[in-house]
C-alpha positions in Angstrom: -9.0 17.1 -61.3 -11.8 15.1 -63.1 -14.8 14.2 -61.0 -17.0 11.4 -62.4 -20.7 12.3 -62.5 -22.8 10.0 -60.3 -24.8 7.4 -62.1 -27.0 4.5 -61.1 -24.2 2.0 -60.7 -22.3 4.3 -58.4 -25.4 5.3 -56.3 -26.5 1.7 -55.9 -23.2 0.9 -54.2 -23.8 3.5 -51.5 -26.5 1.5 -49.8 -27.0 -2.3 -49.5 -30.2 -4.0 -50.6 -32.9 -4.3 -48.0 -32.8 -7.7 -46.3 -36.3 -8.7 -47.5 -36.5 -8.0 -51.2 -39.7 -6.8 -52.8 -40.1 -5.4 -56.2 -42.9 -3.3 -57.8 -44.3 -4.0 -61.2 -46.4 -1.4 -63.0 -46.9 0.7 -66.1 -45.7 4.2 -66.8 -48.0 6.9 -65.4 -50.4 4.3 -64.0 -51.9 4.9 -60.6 -51.5 1.3 -59.3 -48.6 -1.1 -58.8 -48.2 -4.8 -58.0 -45.7 -5.7 -55.3 -43.8 -9.0 -55.7 -42.0 -10.5 -52.7 -38.7 -12.5 -52.9 -40.7 -15.8 -53.3 -43.1 -14.6 -56.0 -46.0 -13.7 -53.7 -48.0 -10.9 -55.3 -49.7 -8.1 -53.4 -52.4 -6.2 -55.2 -53.5 -3.3 -53.0 -55.1 -0.5 -55.0 -56.4 1.5 -52.0 -53.4 3.2 -50.3 -54.6 6.7 -49.5 -57.6 9.1 -49.6 -57.3 9.4 -53.4 -58.0 5.7 -53.9 -61.2 5.3 -51.7 -63.1 4.1 -54.7 -61.0 0.9 -54.8 -61.3 0.1 -51.1 -61.9 -3.6 -50.4 -60.6 -4.8 -53.8 -57.2 -6.0 -52.7 -55.8 -9.5 -52.9 -52.7 -11.4 -51.9 -51.7 -14.2 -54.2 -49.1 -16.8 -53.3 -47.6 -19.1 -55.9 -45.6 -22.2 -55.0 -44.7 -25.5 -56.6 -47.1 -28.0 -54.9 -46.0 -26.5 -51.5 -49.5 -26.5 -50.1 -48.4 -27.6 -46.6 -46.7 -24.3 -46.0 -50.0 -22.4 -46.5 -52.0 -24.5 -44.0 -53.2 -22.6 -40.9 -52.7 -19.2 -42.4 -56.2 -17.9 -41.7 -55.1 -15.7 -38.8 -51.3 -15.8 -38.6 -48.5 -14.7 -40.9 -46.1 -17.5 -41.6 -42.4 -16.7 -40.9 -41.4 -17.6 -44.5 -43.4 -14.5 -45.7 -41.6 -12.1 -43.3 -38.0 -13.1 -43.7 -36.1 -13.9 -46.9 -34.3 -17.2 -46.3 -32.4 -16.9 -49.6 -33.9 -20.1 -50.9 -35.3 -18.3 -54.0 -33.3 -16.4 -56.6 -34.8 -13.4 -58.4 -33.7 -11.0 -61.1 -34.7 -9.2 -64.4 -34.6 -10.8 -67.8 -32.4 -9.2 -70.4 -34.5 -7.6 -73.0 -36.7 -4.5 -73.6 -39.6 -5.7 -71.4 -39.2 -5.5 -67.6 -39.9 -9.2 -66.9 -39.1 -10.3 -63.3 -38.1 -13.9 -62.8 -38.2 -15.9 -59.5 -36.6 -19.4 -59.2 -38.0 -21.7 -56.5 -36.1 -25.0 -55.9 -38.3 -28.0 -54.8 -38.1 -31.7 -55.2 -35.1 -31.8 -57.5 -36.6 -29.2 -59.8 -36.1 -25.5 -60.2 -39.5 -23.9 -60.8 -39.5 -20.5 -62.5 -42.1 -17.7 -62.2 -41.9 -14.9 -64.8 -44.0 -11.8 -64.2 -44.7 -8.7 -66.3 -47.2 -5.9 -65.7 -49.3 -4.9 -68.8 -52.3 -2.9 -69.9 -54.4 -4.1 -72.9 -52.8 -3.1 -76.1 -49.5 -2.0 -74.5 -50.4 1.6 -75.1 -49.9 4.7 -72.9 -52.4 5.1 -70.1 -55.5 7.1 -70.9 -57.1 7.8 -67.5 -54.5 6.6 -65.0 -56.7 3.8 -63.7 -56.9 1.7 -66.9 -57.1 -2.1 -66.4 -53.7 -3.3 -65.3 -52.8 -7.0 -65.3 -49.8 -9.0 -64.1 -49.0 -11.8 -66.5 -47.4 -14.8 -64.8 -45.7 -17.7 -66.6 -45.0 -20.8 -64.7 -42.4 -23.3 -65.9 -39.6 -25.7 -64.9 -36.2 -24.2 -65.6 -33.9 -26.9 -64.5 -33.7 -30.4 -63.0 -31.2 -32.3 -60.8 -30.7 -35.6 -62.6 -28.9 -37.2 -59.6 -32.2 -37.1 -57.6 -35.4 -39.1 -58.3 -37.9 -37.0 -60.2 -41.7 -37.1 -60.2 -43.5 -37.8 -63.4 -45.4 -34.5 -63.2 -45.2 -31.3 -61.3 -47.5 -28.3 -60.8 -48.1 -25.1 -58.9 -50.5 -24.1 -56.0 -52.2 -20.8 -56.1 -53.4 -19.3 -52.8 -55.7 -16.2 -52.8 -56.0 -14.4 -49.5 -56.8 -11.1 -48.0 -53.5 -9.0 -47.9 -51.9 -9.3 -44.5 -48.4 -7.8 -45.3 -47.1 -4.3 -45.4 -43.9 -3.1 -47.0 -41.7 -0.2 -46.0 -38.2 1.2 -46.4 -37.2 0.4 -42.8 -33.9 -1.5 -43.0 -34.8 -4.1 -40.3 -38.6 -4.3 -40.8 -39.3 -3.7 -44.4 -42.0 -6.4 -44.6 -44.3 -6.6 -41.6 -47.7 -8.2 -40.7 -50.7 -6.0 -41.3 -52.5 -6.8 -38.1 -55.4 -4.4 -38.8 -56.7 -6.8 -41.5 -57.4 -9.5 -38.9 -58.1 -12.9 -40.4 -56.4 -13.5 -43.7 -59.3 -15.3 -45.4 -60.4 -13.6 -48.6 -63.5 -11.5 -47.6 -65.8 -13.1 -50.3 -66.6 -16.7 -51.0 -64.6 -17.6 -54.1 -66.6 -19.2 -56.8 -65.3 -19.7 -60.3 -67.2 -19.1 -63.5 -65.7 -19.9 -66.9 -66.0 -17.2 -69.5 -67.7 -18.4 -72.7 -65.7 -16.2 -75.0 -62.4 -17.3 -73.5 -62.2 -21.0 -72.6 -59.1 -20.6 -70.3 -60.4 -17.6 -68.4 -62.2 -17.6 -65.1 -63.7 -14.8 -63.0 -63.8 -15.0 -59.2 -65.7 -13.0 -56.6 -68.3 -11.8 -59.0 -65.7 -10.6 -61.5 -63.4 -8.8 -59.1 -60.6 -11.3 -59.8 -59.9 -12.3 -63.4 -57.6 -15.3 -64.0 -56.5 -16.5 -67.4 -54.8 -20.0 -67.7 -52.9 -20.4 -70.9 -50.5 -23.0 -72.1 -52.0 -26.0 -70.4 -55.3 -27.8 -70.2 -57.7 -27.1 -67.3 -60.9 -29.1 -67.6 -64.1 -27.2 -66.9 -65.3 -29.6 -64.2 -62.2 -28.9 -62.1 -63.0 -25.3 -61.4 -65.4 -25.9 -58.5 -63.0 -28.5 -57.0 -60.2 -26.0 -57.0 -61.8 -23.6 -54.6 -61.8 -24.1 -50.9 -64.3 -21.7 -49.4 -63.1 -21.7 -45.8 -59.5 -20.6 -46.4 -60.0 -18.9 -49.8 -57.5 -21.3 -51.3 -57.3 -21.8 -55.0 -55.3 -24.9 -56.1 -54.4 -26.2 -59.5 -51.7 -28.4 -60.9 
């Protein structure tokens, strides 16, 4: 009798997916990872145990949505249900190709908005120390339209930066839960943007702790200050 050796396809059929999907993005042998929820929200939490004490307080939670600012209002001290339970509104998967690019499709206002994410270290080389600079590159686009519905002349995305207030686990029924120890969800530092002179589309926030690069569209310099709402640590652009 011939017994087929277990492979990934067979093993993946033994257990169903967790109800609230989250995916990690990283680089081989790197100490840190980015966690991406089913709706494209990114968790960057470098301090996870006693070995990472040096990076305590440098975490951030970044939500990205197509002009859906109303769903972020009032989130200073509560976790919205849409973050805790996957409502199957968004689709997510991996692009075919050599690079592990995660895509997330978000339908809104007769458009299908797509987020494409890829973790990368400068130069694309092997890690040297294990804590090398690690970035998550995000491309925002419109993948499809519904011609039968009226369309706006322009669309855009909202970017919300907060203190992380979610925890992930392998618990089948509670694999994404609120992190109540973090208290209010406002980003701990007042966010102020400064444009980098050597890179016209790059901005540093929180004294350089957050580094954002906007590429592929025009972002006037005078809009940087207007984008930042200090009370709720909300960064908006479109």
